[in-house]
C-alpha positions in Angstrom: -27.7 -10.5 13.1 -25.6 -13.4 14.2 -21.7 -13.1 13.5 -20.1 -16.3 12.4 -16.6 -17.6 13.8 -14.5 -20.5 13.6 -13.6 -22.8 16.8 -10.3 -24.7 16.1 -10.8 -28.6 17.5 -7.4 -29.8 17.1 -6.1 -33.5 17.9 -3.0 -33.9 18.7 -1.0 -36.0 16.3 -3.4 -36.4 13.6 -3.5 -35.6 10.3 -5.3 -32.0 10.2 -9.2 -32.4 9.2 -11.4 -29.9 6.7 -15.0 -29.9 6.2 -15.1 -28.1 3.4 -13.5 -30.4 0.4 -10.5 -32.4 0.6 -6.8 -32.1 1.2 -3.8 -34.2 1.8 -2.0 -33.1 4.7 0.6 -30.8 4.4 -1.1 -29.2 1.1 -2.2 -26.0 0.8 -5.8 -27.3 0.9 -5.8 -29.2 4.1 -6.4 -27.2 7.1 -4.5 -27.2 10.8 -8.3 -27.3 12.4 -11.7 -28.7 11.7 -13.8 -25.5 11.3 -17.1 -25.5 13.4 -19.6 -22.7 13.1 -20.9 -21.3 16.0 -23.5 -17.9 16.3 -22.4 -15.2 18.1 -24.3 -12.1 19.0 -23.2 -9.5 17.7 -22.5 -6.2 20.0 -25.4 -3.9 21.3 -25.8 -1.4 17.8 -23.5 1.7 18.7 -24.8 5.2 17.8 -21.9 5.3 15.0 -24.2 2.4 13.3 -27.0 5.3 13.4 -25.2 8.2 11.4 -26.8 9.0 8.1 -23.7 7.7 6.2 -22.3 4.1 6.5 -19.2 4.5 8.8 -16.9 2.6 6.7 -17.1 6.0 4.5 -15.9 8.0 7.4 -13.0 5.4 7.8 -11.9 6.2 4.1 -12.2 10.0 4.8 -9.6 9.4 8.1 -7.7 7.3 5.9 -7.8 10.0 3.0 -6.2 13.0 5.2 -3.9 10.3 7.0 -2.2 9.1 3.8 -2.5 12.8 2.2 -0.1 14.0 5.0 2.0 10.9 5.8 2.9 9.2 2.9 4.0 12.7 1.3 5.8 13.2 4.8 7.7 10.5 3.4 7.7 11.4 -0.2 9.1 14.9 1.1 12.4 12.9 1.2 12.7 13.5 -2.7 12.7 17.4 -2.1 15.2 17.1 1.2 17.5 15.5 -1.0 19.1 17.9 -3.0 19.5 20.2 0.0 21.3 18.0 2.4 23.4 16.3 -0.9 24.4 20.1 -1.4 25.3 20.8 2.0 27.4 17.9 3.2 28.8 17.0 -0.6 28.6 13.3 0.5 28.3 10.6 -2.3 24.5 10.6 -4.0 24.4 6.7 -2.8 25.4 7.6 0.4 22.3 10.4 0.7 19.5 8.2 -1.3 20.5 5.3 0.8 19.1 7.3 3.8 15.1 6.5 2.3 16.2 2.9 1.2 17.3 2.1 5.1 14.3 3.6 6.4 12.1 0.8 4.1 14.7 -1.9 5.4 13.9 -0.5 9.0 10.3 -0.8 8.0 10.7 -4.0 6.5 11.4 -5.2 10.2 8.4 -3.8 11.9 5.8 -5.0 9.2 4.9 -8.5 10.4 4.6 -7.0 13.8 2.2 -3.9 12.7 0.1 -6.6 11.2 0.0 -8.9 14.5 -0.8 -5.5 16.1 -4.1 -4.3 13.9 -5.0 -8.2 14.5 -4.9 -7.7 18.2 -5.1 -4.2 19.5 -7.1 -2.7 16.4 -5.8 0.8 14.1 -6.3 3.3 16.3 -2.9 2.8 18.8 -0.7 1.3 15.5 -1.8 4.4 13.9 -1.2 7.0 16.3 2.3 5.1 17.2 3.2 6.2 13.6 2.2 9.7 13.3 4.4 10.4 16.6 7.2 8.3 15.4 7.2 10.1 11.9 7.0 13.5 13.5 9.8 12.3 15.8 11.9 11.6 12.8 11.3 14.6 10.9 11.9 16.8 13.9 14.8 15.3 15.0 16.4 15.5 11.5 17.0 19.1 11.3 19.7 18.3 14.6 21.6 15.9 12.1 25.0 16.6 11.0 26.5 12.9 9.8 25.1 10.2 7.6 24.3 7.8 11.1 21.8 10.5 12.3 20.1 11.0 8.6 19.9 7.3 8.6 18.1 6.8 12.2 15.8 9.9 12.0 14.7 10.2 8.1 15.9 6.9 7.5 14.5 4.5 10.8 11.9 6.9 12.5 10.3 8.4 9.4 10.3 5.0 7.7 8.8 3.1 10.5 6.4 6.1 11.2 5.0 6.0 7.4 5.2 2.2 7.8 2.6 1.8 10.8 0.4 4.7 9.1 0.4 4.1 5.5 -0.7 1.9 2.5 0.3 -1.6 4.5 -1.9 -0.7 6.9 -4.5 1.1 5.6 -4.8 -2.2 3.2 -5.3 -4.3 6.3 -8.1 -2.1 7.9 -10.4 -0.8 4.6 -11.2 -4.1 2.9 -13.0 -5.4 6.3 -15.3 -2.4 5.7 -16.1 -3.1 2.2 -16.8 -6.2 0.0 -18.5 -5.0 -3.2 -17.1 -1.6 -3.2 -13.5 -2.7 -1.8 -11.3 -1.5 -4.9 -13.3 2.1 -4.9 -13.5 2.7 -1.6 -9.5 1.8 -1.2 -8.8 4.2 -4.4 -10.6 7.0 -3.3 -8.4 6.7 0.2 -4.9 6.7 -1.4 -6.5 9.2 -3.6 -5.3 11.4 -0.4 -2.0 11.1 -1.5 -2.4 12.7 -4.7 -4.7 15.8 -2.9 -1.9 15.8 -0.2 1.2 16.3 -2.8 -0.2 18.9 -5.1 -1.0 21.0 -1.6 2.0 19.8 0.7 5.1 19.0 -2.0 5.0 22.7 -3.6 4.5 24.5 -0.4 7.5 22.3 1.2 9.8 23.0 -2.2 8.8 27.1 -1.6 9.5 26.6 2.5 13.1 24.7 1.4 14.1 27.4 -0.8 12.9 30.4 1.8 13.6 29.2 5.0 15.9 25.8 4.3 15.1 22.2 4.3 15.4 22.0 8.9 12.0 24.6 8.7 10.2 22.7 6.1 11.0 19.5 8.2 9.9 20.6 11.5 6.8 22.6 9.8 5.6 19.2 8.5 6.2 17.5 11.4 4.1 19.8 13.5 1.2 19.4 10.6 1.4 15.8 11.0 0.8 15.9 15.0 -1.7 18.4 15.3 -3.7 17.2 12.5 -3.9 13.3 12.6 -3.5 12.4 16.0 -7.6 13.6 16.6 -8.4 12.7 13.4 -7.7 9.1 13.6 -9.7 8.2 17.0 -12.6 7.8 14.5 -11.4 4.6 13.6 -12.7 1.0 14.3 -11.2 -2.3 13.0 -14.7 -3.7 11.9 -17.7 -2.8 11.3 -19.3 -5.8 13.0 -18.1 -4.1 15.9 -20.5 -1.1 16.3 -22.9 -3.4 14.9 -22.7 -2.9 11.2 -22.3 -5.3 7.9 -19.2 -4.3 4.9 -20.6 -1.8 2.6 -23.5 -1.0 5.1 -25.7 -4.0 4.1 -28.0 -4.8 6.2 -27.3 -8.7 6.1 -23.8 -10.1 5.2 -26.0 -12.2 2.6 -27.5 -9.4 0.8 -24.3 -8.5 -0.6 -23.9 -9.2 -4.5 -20.0 -10.6 -3.8 -21.0 -12.3 -0.9 -18.8 -15.6 0.9 -21.6 -17.7 -0.9 -21.0 -16.7 -4.2 -18.0 -15.2 -5.0 -16.0 -18.1 -4.1 -14.1 -20.4 -6.8 -12.0 -23.1 -4.7 -14.4 -23.7 -2.2 -11.3 -25.9 -0.2 -8.6 -23.1 -0.1 -11.5 -20.6 0.8 -12.5 -22.5 3.9 -8.9 -22.6 5.1 -8.6 -20.5 8.3 -5.0 -19.4 6.8 -2.2 -18.5 9.4 1.2 -17.3 8.2 3.0 -20.3 8.7 0.4 -22.0 6.4 0.1 -19.1 3.6 3.7 -18.9 3.9 3.9 -22.8 2.3 2.1 -21.6 -0.7 3.5 -20.7 -3.9 0.9 -17.9 -4.1 2.0 -16.1 -1.0 5.3 -16.0 -3.0 4.1 -15.1 -6.2 2.4 -11.9 -4.7 5.9 -10.9 -2.4 7.9 -11.3 -6.1 4.7 -8.8 -7.6 4.9 -6.6 -4.6 8.4 -6.3 -4.3 8.9 -5.4 -8.1 6.1 -2.8 -8.0 7.6 -1.0 -5.4 11.2 -1.4 -6.6 10.2 0.7 -9.6 8.0 3.4 -7.7 10.6 4.0 -5.2 13.8 4.0 -7.4 11.7 7.0 -9.7 10.4 8.4 -6.8 13.4 9.2 -4.9 15.8 10.2 -7.8 13.3 12.2 -10.0 13.5 15.7 -8.8 17.4 15.9 -9.1 17.6 13.7 -12.1 14.9 16.5 -14.0 16.7 19.3 -12.6 20.4 17.8 -14.0 18.9 17.4 -17.5 17.5 21.2 -17.8 14.3 21.1 -15.7 13.9 24.1 -13.1 13.7 23.1 -9.4 10.2 24.3 -9.1 9.0 22.7 -11.9 10.7 19.4 -10.5 9.0 19.6 -7.3 5.7 20.2 -9.3 6.2 17.6 -11.4 6.3 15.2 -8.1 3.3 16.6 -7.3 1.6 16.2 -10.3 2.7 12.6 -10.5 0.5 12.1 -7.0 -2.2 14.6 -8.1 -3.3 12.4 -11.4 -3.1 9.3 -9.2 -5.9 10.6 -7.8 -8.4 9.7 -10.3 -6.3 6.6 -11.4 -6.6 5.1 -8.1 -10.6 5.8 -8.1 -11.3 4.7 -11.6 -9.0 1.8 -12.0 -10.0 0.6 -8.0 -13.5 0.9 -9.2 -12.6 -1.1 -12.3 -11.2 -3.5 -10.2 -14.0 -4.3 -8.7 -15.6 -5.4 -12.3 -12.7 -7.0 -14.2 -10.3 -8.2 -11.2 -7.4 -7.6 -9.4 -5.2 -9.0 -11.5 -6.0 -6.5 -14.6 -5.7 -3.4 -12.1 -2.4 -4.5 -11.1 -1.0 -5.1 -14.6 -2.0 -1.7 -15.7 -0.1 0.1 -12.5 2.7 -1.8 -13.7 2.4 -0.3 -17.4 2.2 3.0 -16.5 6.1 2.5 -14.9 7.0 0.7 -18.0 5.8 3.6 -20.1 7.4 6.4 -17.0 10.9 4.7 -17.1 10.9 4.6 -20.8 9.8 8.3 -21.4 12.7 9.2 -18.2 15.2 7.1 -20.7 13.9 9.3 -23.7 14.3 12.6 -21.9 18.0 12.1 -21.5 18.2 12.6 -25.4 16.0 15.6 -25.2 13.9 17.2 -22.3 11.0 17.1 -24.4 8.1 18.8 -22.5 5.5 15.9 -24.1 7.9 13.3 -22.6 7.9 14.6 -19.4 3.9 14.8 -19.1 3.8 11.2 -20.8 6.1 10.3 -17.8 3.9 12.1 -15.1 0.7 10.6 -16.6 1.9 6.6 -16.7 3.5 6.8 -13.5 0.8 9.0 -11.6 -2.5 7.9 -13.3 -1.6 4.3 -14.2 1.1 3.2 -11.9 0.0 4.7 -9.0 -3.4 2.6 -9.5 -2.1 -0.4 -8.3 -1.9 0.8 -4.6 -6.2 0.5 -4.9 -5.6 -3.5 -5.2 -2.7 -3.5 -2.6 -4.8 -5.2 0.2 -7.6 -6.5 -1.5 -4.7 -9.1 -3.5 -3.9 -10.7 -0.7 -7.3 -10.5 1.2 -9.2 -12.3 -1.3 -6.5 -15.4 -1.5 -5.7 -15.4 2.3 -9.0 -13.8 4.0 -9.6 -14.8 7.5 -8.7 -13.8 11.2 -4.5 -13.8 10.7 -5.1 -11.6 7.5 -3.2 -8.6 9.4 -0.2 -10.8 10.1 0.0 -12.6 6.5 -0.3 -9.0 4.8 2.6 -7.5 7.0 5.0 -9.9 6.1 3.9 -9.9 2.5 4.5 -6.4 2.9 8.0 -7.1 4.0 8.9 -8.3 0.6 7.0 -5.0 -1.0 9.2 -2.8 1.8 12.3 -4.2 0.7 11.7 -3.5 -3.2 10.9 0.1 -1.9 14.5 0.1 -0.2 16.4 -1.4 -3.3 14.9 1.0 -6.0 16.4 4.2 -4.7 19.6 2.4 -3.3 20.5 0.4 -6.5 19.5 3.4 -8.7 21.9 5.8 -6.8 24.6 3.1 -6.7 24.5 2.8 -10.3 24.6 6.3 -10.9 27.8 6.4 -9.2 29.4 3.6 -10.8 28.1 4.8 -14.3 27.4 8.3 -14.7 24.0 8.4 -15.7 20.4 6.5 -15.0 19.8 4.4 -17.9 21.0 1.0 -17.0 18.9 1.5 -13.5 16.1 2.7 -15.0 16.3 -0.3 -17.4 16.2 -2.9 -14.6 13.4 -0.9 -12.9 11.5 -1.5 -16.5 11.6 -5.2 -16.5 11.1 -5.5 -12.7 7.6 -4.1 -13.8 7.3 -6.1 -16.4 8.3 -9.2 -14.0 5.3 -7.5 -11.0 2.5 -8.0 -13.4 3.3 -11.4 -14.5 3.9 -12.4 -10.9 0.6 -11.2 -9.6 -1.3 -13.3 -12.8 0.3 -16.3 -11.1 -0.7 -15.8 -8.0 -4.5 -15.5 -9.6 -7.1 -14.3 -6.5 -9.4 -15.0 -9.2 -9.0 -18.2 -9.2 -9.7 -18.3 -5.3 -12.5 -15.7 -4.9 -14.6 -13.3 -7.5 -14.8 -9.3 -7.6 -18.2 -7.9 -7.6 -18.6 -7.8 -11.5 -17.5 -11.1 -12.1 -19.7 -12.8 -9.5 -22.5 -10.8 -11.0 -21.6 -12.6 -14.3 -21.1 -15.8 -13.3 -24.7 -15.6 -11.6 -26.0 -14.1 -15.1 -24.4 -16.8 -17.3 -25.6 -19.7 -14.8 -29.2 -18.2 -15.1 -29.2 -18.4 -19.0 -28.2 -22.0 -19.3 
């Protein structure tokens, strides 16, 4: 099946031209090139294309395990936080800042990660991430000063996690799925929940028995031994092995193909570069939305264990609570990922934001009374609802800025998300040091969750491309007229 590519024909000093739709120079509807379709021969079908299952599901499986180990290696800082704080008696904001500094470090690397995937493919990027993550966890066992923790558990673990985590997988997986994009990403990201219920309680037991240094080193060994060989299966696109997204026999067979799911033909025809995307309001609405959600996400994730123990919950129960949040996120990510393929990405994102609103409301109420029902409500809202937003993290950007530069665009959008993830724990710790409690900090995170939902509705991916369910509904409506 021939593959389609765009050839750039530019005219020096002339106003950019567009082949489908009109737009003025410098507006988001103008293209910097004339798009000329040329059929290219597909690569010879690889033996991988003849497997009894669609190879994309193996990509999902690899992502599932990578997320289970890699993301939880970064999350484990919530368990390392109390013993490090107790051992060195530093200010809480100083120690929480380690996690935040790691996010800021990964924010610097994020645009380059997207470009590396566009140019080099995913295998090199993820292997670099695994090694860097493991190096940070290992060297942290030798640290004894704040700057050393900022370098190891902060910079190295932060950058390593960026090279294999949500951002990178959100660039890879949309290439392999169109109709089932939300479902596939939801399944892949649910690995975080399975990993958390296995790794985090185990790590808490190891910390209590052998100390945090042994636990950190053991996790580094698991990451290298399991993930380095596993990610050799990765391929960038199904076309590289002679397949099409979703395993369809032809692109035209997809329910939500490029022909029938497009709402704004002029926008969809644009070859979006990073510079062109950054001149649109949609780019900045997405950035604001991602900032708000990640702020709320990591504000609670980093401080949750310490907060729960301070209001009378045992350390083991607090560790289980952290694990259960991710565990109940497993069905949430799968269910709402699939739901997003039917009702749209904005609604799925709003459901995730609602989860964090409920979560912070429950945490605030818990300060007055450590009621088990409030604890379970917090866990369910944060995990089942809140974590489900990750299933549309990539599709929101992909459906607005789809094209050969998607990796670079997504990586740059993720800078805002990472800055939010860095600001959340740091500001929350700083406000605790100033006020003596978490109330003000939790109200700020709750408000930003609401802002995040509104921002993604303003970005409106539904006004560029419809998801499969919406496209099917439109065809049925058209047929009924």
